[in-house]
N, C-alpha and C positions, 0 to 999 in steps of 0.2 A: 208251907206247901212242900210237899215231898217230891222226891225225884220221880217217882212213878206218875204223879199228876203232871209234872212238867213234861215228861216224855209223851204222855197221851196228848197234851196240849200242842206239843211240837208236831207230833204225827197228825193231829187233827188240822193244824195250820198247814202242814205240807199238802195233806189231801184237799184241803180247801183251795189252796193256791192251784193244785193240779186240776181241780174241778173248775176253777175260774178260767184257767188257761184253756182247758177243753171246751168250755162254753164259749169262750171267745173265738176259737177255731171253728167250732160248729155254726156260730152265727156268721162268720166270714163265709164258710161253705154254703150256708143257707142263702146268703145274698148273692153269691155267684149262680146258684141254682135258680134263684128267682130272675136273675138277669137273663140267664139262658132261656128260661120258659118265656119270659117277656119277648125275647128275640124271635122264638118259635111261634109265639102266638100273634105278634104284629109285625114281624119282619124287621130287617135292619133299617129300612128306610121309614118305618112307621106306617106304610100304606098298605102292604101285601104281607099275608102271612105265608109260612111254608105250606100250609094246606091249600091256599090259593094258588101258589106255584105248582104244587102236585096236581091240582085239578086242571090247571091250564095245560100241564104237560100231558096229562091223561087225555084231555080233549083233542089236543094236537096229535097225539098218537092214534087216536080214534079216527081223526080225519085222514091220517095218512093210511091207515088200514083201509078205510073206505075207498080212497083213491087207488090203491093197489088192487082191491077187488074189482073197481071199475075197469081199470087198465087190463086186467086179466080177462074180463068179459069182452072188452073191445078187441083184444088179441085173438080170443077164441072166434069172435065173429069175423074178424079179418082173415083168419086161417080158413074158416068155412068158406068165405067168399073166394079166397085165393084157390082153395081145392076145386070149388065149383068152376071157376074160370079155367084152371088147368085141365079139368076133365073135359070141358066144352072144346078147348083148343086141342087137346089130344084127339077127341072124336073128329074134329074138323081136319086135322092133319091126316088122320087115318083115312078119312073119305078122299082127301086130295091125293094120297098115295095110291089109293085104290084106282082112282081116275087116271093118274098118270100111268099106272101099270097097264090099264087097258089101252091107253093111247100108245105106249111104247110097244105093245104086242103088235100093233098095226103098222110099226115103222119098218121100213125095208132096211134092217140091219144085219140081216144074214147075207153075206156077200162072198162069192167065190169066182175065181177067174181061172179058165183053163186055156193054155196057149198051146198052139200045134201048127203043123204044116199041113194045110189042106191039099196041096198038090206036090208031087214028087219033083217037079222041075222048079220049085221055089222054096228055098230054105230060109231059116231065120225065125221060125215059128210067129209069122206075122198074123195068122188067123187066130181068132180067140172066140170063146164062149164065156159070157159073163152072166152069172145068175144073181138077181137082186130079190131077196124074199123077206117076208115078216116072220114072226114066230110061228104061225100057222101054216107056213109054206105057200102063201099066196104071194104073187109078184110077177116078175118078168125075166125072161132070158133074152139077152142081146148076143147075137152071133154075127161076126164079121168074117167073111170068106175072102182072103187075099189072094189074087192071081197075079201074073205078070202084067196084065193089061188093066185090071180094074179091081175094086173091092165092093162086095155086096154085103149089106147089112140086113139081118132078119130079127125081128122081135116076135116073141111068143109069150102069151100070157100063161100064168100058172094058177092053179087052185089046188091047194093042199098037196102041193109037190107034183101035181099031174098037169102036163101041158094041155092046152086046148087043141093043139096039133101034135103030131108025133114029134118027138124030141130026137135029135141026133145023139149019137154016143157020147159026144163032147159036152153036149147041153145036159145029158143025164148026169155026166160025171161032175159038172159044175153045180147042178141042183143038189145031188148028194153030198157034196163038199160043203155047200152053203147051209144045208139043213143039219150037218154034223157039228157046226159051230155053235 
């Protein structure tokens, strides 16, 4: 045998050994791949596959999505109910305010007092005219005339700022002051 044949045999042997090593490595990698596929297809516990787990997760996600949609509908319904209640309460409050405004307009809340000396011999402005009026000028004037011996009180009703009897200048002054407030 010549050297060329030996060299070819050695190279063939090296390639054969290389192929044998590569084959062994390939078989080992294939075994690992089979083991991984087995885990994916039957799960680590042997009961549940990853596909089963994924399906359960998708079903749970769908249930959560449906719950969220239901909560959104409930929230929208609650908001509509709350808006309706608020609108009704607002209308009721508006009606109540209108009633109170009408009532307040008839309250004797425009008040003015004029003090004066009715007689020259008595000082101290003991006489007075008091006007008690509502917003329309309806009400009464009370006048007290003080003298050295007695005091006389007069009451005159008013309608729209005009007395049913002639008003004295002090009563007129009190009525104008009360209406100006």
